[in-house]
C-alpha positions in Angstrom: -59.0 68.7 254.1 -61.5 66.5 255.9 -61.2 67.0 259.6 -63.8 64.4 260.3 -61.8 61.7 258.5 -58.6 62.9 260.2 -60.3 62.4 263.7 -61.6 59.0 262.6 -58.2 57.9 261.5 -56.7 59.0 264.9 -59.4 57.1 266.8 -58.9 53.9 264.7 -55.1 54.2 265.4 -55.8 54.5 269.1 -58.0 51.4 269.0 -55.2 49.5 267.2 -52.7 50.8 269.9 -55.0 49.5 272.6 -55.2 46.0 271.1 -51.4 45.9 270.6 -50.5 47.2 274.0 -52.8 44.7 275.8 -51.8 41.7 273.8 -50.1 38.9 275.7 -46.5 39.9 276.6 -47.0 43.6 275.8 -47.0 44.6 279.5 -43.2 44.2 279.6 -42.6 46.1 276.3 -44.9 49.0 276.9 -47.2 50.6 274.3 -45.0 53.4 272.9 -46.8 53.2 269.6 -47.4 55.8 266.9 -50.4 57.7 268.2 -48.5 60.7 269.6 -46.4 61.0 266.4 -49.3 60.8 264.0 -51.4 63.2 266.2 -48.6 65.8 266.1 -48.4 65.4 262.3 -52.1 66.0 261.9 -52.0 69.0 264.2 -49.1 70.4 262.4 -50.9 70.0 259.1 -54.0 71.7 260.5 -56.2 68.5 260.1 -56.9 68.1 263.8 -56.9 70.6 266.6 -54.8 70.2 269.8 -57.8 69.6 272.0 -59.2 66.7 269.9 -55.7 65.0 269.6 -55.1 65.3 273.4 -58.6 63.9 274.2 -58.0 60.9 272.0 -54.6 60.3 273.7 -56.3 60.7 277.1 -59.0 58.2 276.3 -56.3 55.7 275.3 -54.3 56.3 278.5 -57.4 55.7 280.6 -58.2 52.5 278.8 -54.7 51.3 279.1 -54.6 52.1 282.8 -57.8 50.1 283.4 -56.4 47.1 281.5 -53.0 47.2 283.3 -54.5 47.6 286.7 -56.7 44.5 286.0 -53.5 42.4 285.6 -51.9 43.8 288.7 -49.5 46.5 287.3 -47.9 48.7 290.0 -48.2 52.5 289.9 -44.6 52.7 288.7 -45.3 50.3 285.9 -48.4 52.3 284.9 -46.4 55.5 284.8 -43.7 53.8 282.6 -46.1 52.0 280.3 -48.6 54.8 279.7 -46.5 57.9 279.9 -49.5 60.2 280.5 -48.9 63.7 279.3 -50.8 66.7 280.8 -53.3 68.3 278.4 -52.0 71.2 276.5 -53.6 74.6 276.5 -55.7 75.2 273.4 -54.4 78.7 272.5 -55.6 80.8 269.6 -53.0 81.5 266.9 -52.7 85.2 266.3 -52.4 85.8 262.6 -49.9 88.2 261.2 -52.7 90.5 260.0 -53.8 91.0 263.6 -50.4 92.0 264.8 -48.9 95.5 264.7 -46.3 96.7 262.2 -42.7 95.5 262.5 -39.5 97.4 261.9 -36.6 95.4 260.7 -33.1 96.8 260.0 -29.5 95.5 259.9 -27.2 96.7 262.7 -23.6 95.7 261.9 -21.9 97.3 264.9 -19.4 95.9 267.4 -19.8 96.7 271.1 -17.1 96.0 273.6 -17.7 94.3 276.9 -15.5 95.2 279.9 -16.7 93.8 283.2 -14.1 92.8 285.8 -12.2 89.8 284.3 -14.7 89.5 281.4 -13.5 90.8 278.0 -15.1 90.5 274.7 -16.9 91.9 271.7 -20.4 91.4 270.6 -21.6 92.0 267.0 -25.1 93.5 266.8 -26.7 91.6 263.8 -30.2 93.0 263.3 -32.8 95.2 264.9 -36.4 94.3 265.3 -39.3 96.2 266.7 -42.8 94.8 267.3 -45.6 95.3 269.7 -43.3 93.7 272.3 -40.7 96.5 272.0 -37.3 96.7 270.4 -34.5 94.1 270.5 -31.1 93.4 268.9 -29.9 90.0 267.9 -26.2 89.7 268.8 -23.3 87.2 268.7 -19.6 87.4 269.5 -16.7 85.9 271.4 -16.2 86.5 275.1 -13.1 85.8 277.2 -13.5 85.0 280.9 -11.4 83.9 283.8 -9.7 80.6 283.6 -11.7 77.9 285.4 -10.6 76.9 288.9 -10.0 73.2 289.3 -12.8 71.6 291.2 -15.0 74.7 291.2 -18.5 74.8 289.7 -18.7 76.7 286.4 -20.1 80.2 286.9 -23.6 81.0 285.6 -23.7 83.1 282.5 -26.1 85.7 284.0 -23.6 86.4 286.8 -20.6 87.0 284.5 -21.7 90.0 282.5 -23.5 93.2 283.6 -27.2 92.6 283.1 -27.8 96.0 281.5 -26.4 98.5 279.1 -27.7 102.0 278.6 -28.6 103.8 275.4 -30.0 107.2 274.2 -31.8 107.8 270.9 -31.8 110.7 268.5 -34.9 112.1 270.2 -33.2 112.3 273.6 -34.9 109.4 275.3 -32.9 107.0 277.5 -33.1 103.2 277.6 -31.6 100.1 279.3 -30.7 97.0 277.4 -31.0 93.7 279.1 -29.1 90.5 278.1 -30.9 87.3 277.2 -28.1 84.9 276.2 -27.9 81.2 276.2 -24.2 80.4 276.3 -22.1 81.0 279.4 -18.3 81.3 279.5 -15.4 79.8 281.3 -12.2 80.7 279.5 -13.5 81.6 276.0 -16.8 80.9 274.2 -19.1 82.2 271.6 -22.2 84.0 272.8 -25.4 84.5 270.9 -28.8 85.9 271.9 -30.7 89.1 272.2 -30.6 92.6 273.8 -34.0 94.0 274.8 -34.7 97.7 275.0 -36.7 99.1 277.9 -38.9 101.1 277.8 -40.3 100.4 274.4 -38.8 102.8 271.8 -40.9 104.6 269.2 -40.7 103.3 265.6 -39.3 106.5 264.2 -35.9 106.6 266.1 -33.0 106.9 263.7 -30.1 105.8 265.9 -29.0 104.7 269.3 -25.9 105.7 271.2 -25.1 102.5 273.3 -22.9 102.6 276.3 -21.5 99.4 277.9 -20.1 100.8 281.1 -18.4 103.7 282.9 -15.5 105.1 281.0 -16.3 103.2 277.8 -17.1 105.3 274.8 -20.7 105.0 273.4 -21.2 103.2 270.1 -23.6 104.7 267.6 -26.0 102.2 266.0 -27.8 103.5 263.0 -31.2 101.9 262.3 -31.7 103.0 258.8 -32.6 99.9 256.7 -31.1 101.7 253.6 -27.6 101.8 255.1 -25.3 101.7 252.1 -22.7 99.7 254.1 -25.1 96.8 254.2 -26.7 96.0 250.8 -30.4 95.6 250.8 -31.8 92.1 250.3 -33.9 91.1 247.3 -37.3 89.7 248.3 -39.6 87.9 245.8 -42.8 85.9 246.1 -44.0 83.2 243.7 -47.5 82.0 243.8 -46.9 78.3 244.1 -49.5 76.0 245.8 -48.4 73.3 248.2 -50.7 70.9 250.2 -50.2 70.8 254.0 -49.1 67.2 253.6 -46.4 68.0 251.0 -45.0 70.7 253.2 -44.8 68.4 256.2 -43.1 65.6 254.3 -40.6 68.2 253.1 -39.9 69.0 256.7 -39.6 65.3 257.6 -37.1 64.8 254.7 -34.9 67.6 256.1 -35.1 66.1 259.5 -34.1 62.7 258.2 -31.3 64.2 256.1 -29.8 65.9 259.1 -30.6 63.3 261.8 -27.2 61.6 262.0 -24.9 63.9 260.2 -22.7 63.0 257.2 -22.4 59.4 256.0 -18.9 58.1 256.9 -16.7 56.6 254.2 -15.7 53.7 256.4 -18.1 50.7 255.8 -18.3 49.9 259.5 -19.1 53.5 260.4 -21.5 53.7 257.5 -23.5 50.7 258.9 -23.7 52.4 262.3 -24.9 55.7 260.8 -27.6 53.8 258.8 -28.7 52.0 261.9 -29.0 55.3 263.8 -31.2 56.8 261.0 -33.3 53.6 260.9 -33.9 53.7 264.7 -34.9 57.4 264.4 -37.3 57.0 261.5 -38.7 53.5 262.1 -42.1 53.1 260.5 -43.1 56.7 261.4 -43.0 58.0 257.8 -45.5 55.4 256.7 -47.9 56.1 259.5 -47.7 59.8 258.8 -48.2 59.5 255.1 -51.3 57.2 255.7 -52.8 59.7 258.1 -52.2 62.7 255.8 -53.8 60.8 252.9 -56.8 59.8 255.1 -57.3 63.4 256.1 -57.1 64.7 252.5 -54.0 66.8 253.4 -52.0 64.9 250.8 -53.5 64.5 247.3 -53.4 61.0 245.8 -51.4 62.3 242.9 -48.7 63.9 245.0 -45.2 62.7 244.2 -44.1 63.5 247.8 -44.7 60.0 249.4 -42.7 58.3 246.6 -39.9 60.8 246.9 -39.7 60.2 250.7 -39.6 56.5 250.1 -36.7 57.0 247.6 -34.9 59.2 250.1 -35.2 56.4 252.7 -33.9 53.9 250.2 -30.9 56.1 249.4 -30.0 56.3 253.0 -30.5 52.6 253.7 -33.6 53.2 255.9 -35.8 50.1 255.7 -39.1 49.4 257.4 -40.3 53.0 256.9 -43.8 51.8 256.2 -44.5 54.0 253.0 -46.5 51.8 250.6 -46.1 54.2 247.6 -43.4 52.9 245.2 -40.1 54.9 245.4 -40.0 57.8 242.9 -37.4 57.9 240.1 -36.2 61.4 241.0 -35.7 63.5 244.1 -36.2 67.3 244.6 -33.0 69.2 243.9 -32.6 70.3 247.5 -32.8 66.8 248.8 -30.4 65.5 246.1 -27.9 68.3 246.9 -27.9 67.3 250.5 -27.3 63.7 249.6 -24.5 64.2 247.2 -22.6 66.8 249.2 -23.5 66.6 252.9 -23.8 62.8 253.0 -20.8 62.1 250.9 -18.4 64.2 253.0 -17.1 66.7 250.4 -15.0 68.8 252.8 -14.8 72.6 252.8 -13.8 75.3 255.2 -16.5 76.8 257.4 -16.4 80.3 258.9 -14.3 80.7 262.0 -16.2 80.2 265.3 -17.4 83.6 266.5 -17.9 85.0 263.0 -21.1 86.8 262.2 -22.9 88.5 259.3 -25.3 91.4 259.8 -28.2 91.1 257.5 -32.0 91.7 257.9 -35.1 91.2 255.8 -38.8 90.9 256.4 -40.5 88.4 254.1 -44.1 89.0 252.9 -46.8 87.2 254.9 -47.3 83.6 254.0 -50.6 82.1 255.0 -50.9 84.2 258.1 -47.2 83.8 259.1 -44.6 86.6 259.1 -40.9 86.0 259.1 -37.9 88.3 259.6 -34.3 87.4 259.2 -32.1 89.0 261.9 -28.5 87.9 261.0 -26.3 84.9 261.1 -23.4 83.7 263.3 -21.0 80.8 263.3 -21.1 78.8 266.5 -19.0 75.7 267.5 -22.0 73.6 266.4 -22.4 75.2 263.0 -24.0 78.2 261.2 -26.9 79.7 263.0 -29.7 81.8 261.4 -31.6 84.3 263.6 -35.2 84.4 262.7 -38.3 86.1 264.1 -41.8 84.6 263.4 -45.2 86.0 264.0 -48.6 84.3 263.7 -47.4 81.0 265.1 -47.9 78.7 268.0 -45.2 76.9 270.0 -45.0 73.2 269.0 -44.3 70.4 271.4 -41.2 68.3 271.0 -41.6 65.3 268.6 -39.3 63.5 266.1 -39.8 66.0 263.3 -40.2 69.1 265.3 -40.0 72.6 263.8 -40.3 74.6 267.2 -43.4 76.4 266.0 -46.4 75.8 263.7 -47.3 76.6 261.1 -43.7 77.5 260.2 -43.2 77.3 256.5 -40.7 74.8 255.2 -37.3 76.7 255.3 -34.3 75.9 253.1 -31.1 77.7 252.3 -29.4 77.9 248.8 -25.9 79.3 248.8 -24.1 81.2 246.1 -22.7 78.0 244.6 -26.2 76.5 244.1 -25.8 74.1 247.1 -28.8 73.5 249.3 -28.9 73.5 253.1 -31.6 72.4 255.5 -32.6 74.2 258.7 -33.0 72.6 262.1 -34.7 73.9 265.2 -32.1 75.2 267.7 -33.5 77.5 270.3 -36.9 79.3 270.6 -37.4 82.5 272.6 -41.2 83.1 273.0 -42.1 86.8 273.5 -45.7 86.2 274.8 -49.0 84.6 274.1 -49.8 86.5 270.9 -48.0 84.3 268.4 -44.4 85.8 268.2 -41.2 83.9 268.8 -37.5 84.5 268.0 -35.7 81.4 266.7 -32.2 80.3 266.3 -32.0 77.8 263.4 -29.0 75.6 262.7 -28.1 75.5 259.0 -27.0 72.0 257.9 -24.5 71.6 256.5 -22.9 74.8 257.8 -22.1 77.5 255.2 -18.7 77.7 253.6 -16.3 80.4 254.7 -16.7 83.5 252.7 -20.2 82.7 251.4 -21.1 86.1 249.8 -24.9 85.6 249.8 -27.6 83.0 250.4 -31.2 82.6 249.4 -33.7 81.9 252.2 -36.6 80.0 250.7 -39.8 79.7 252.7 -42.5 77.6 251.2 -46.1 78.0 252.4 -49.5 76.7 251.3 -50.2 79.4 248.7 -46.9 80.9 247.9 -43.1 80.7 248.2 -41.1 83.6 249.5 -37.4 84.0 248.7 -35.0 86.5 250.2 -31.5 86.9 248.7 -29.3 88.0 251.7 -25.9 89.6 251.0 -23.4 88.4 253.7 -20.3 90.3 254.8 -18.6 88.2 257.5 -16.9 89.7 260.5 -14.6 87.8 262.9 -13.5 89.0 266.3 -10.7 86.7 267.7 
């Protein structure tokens, strides 16, 4: 990796953007350009730091402001044309080796909610304990009061008691606070976390959790060797990947899932292709060129040609990749194309279903990952994941929520591949930990008995085979 060449490439791109944006007629069109996209790609690949990328963008913004003011642009036009972003804080990524030990265990218990007109059951999926304390991931179906015509929907944090109580096998007492994203009017699926306060010790064996006066306590065993939930199989293969190859794999997954399945109707197919073309544009070509200039993508790598072939298969033209399309595609991409994009129907788990499973993967290049269960939402199958040694990533076309998150794919029991999309991050602090909810696309098939979570990093590939036993609470 040549950071000097990466910075030079960004500065040359900024100069090209300046020339284009100040050409005759460009004042009306704006200068949207590809600098932010390419800068994010180089930051994600580790070729440029955040401070350098933001400084180059700021220099371009100042130069554009001066040019536009010279031709009489109004402040409103300047704001629209330049779109100045505030500089981001340059934070240090805390590597996994500098974090404390984690405790990861499946939960697999149902707790009942009874609060006024609110009724429901939450399945506790997994338990995680880090330096931030203990927390459960949870999902379930809640039933609330019927909505009143003309009334504003109630806020989720007002519908359910904010705290439960619990006691451990050592006699200590705790409160558990909700952190859920989905509110309810009528009936809906909830998913989120329950945080224990104060922080429990690592050695507790179980918790008796009470949800309210008169409700019996539920005992939650925290032994990872619980025979009712089979242990996952975790393996590591020493397989080297360049930063650019990993990033192009992420971009391929984003393109594959950008517009959903390809319709059978020719008219709808043209619309879906146009949507993908508008999303991708010439961004892939600019990113490939930047990664090659920075030495993050070896000249012999097949990845650019494979990405060009993928774009061709999806009818995406003008992608800007100059490498000739490859003859073959990776198995996971081809699986997505032949199944997800050709609408081979299958039954998905019922909304509100959940599977309690938990596993911690070995550290990959300073990043730690822990799986904390799955649930089926109305939008699809959601994987609960906790990551350490990462930094929150700004939104961009090919976002992954955090960096450097390994490329994550799912392989089900039938050999079919699924991509993962960012769904909802929950940062725990400034020391590199975040809980993520990742959408699995396409969703899993109903009754899927196990899946392989494959995480590819720079120096190795981790694989966790997760047994799944689905529970559904109507």
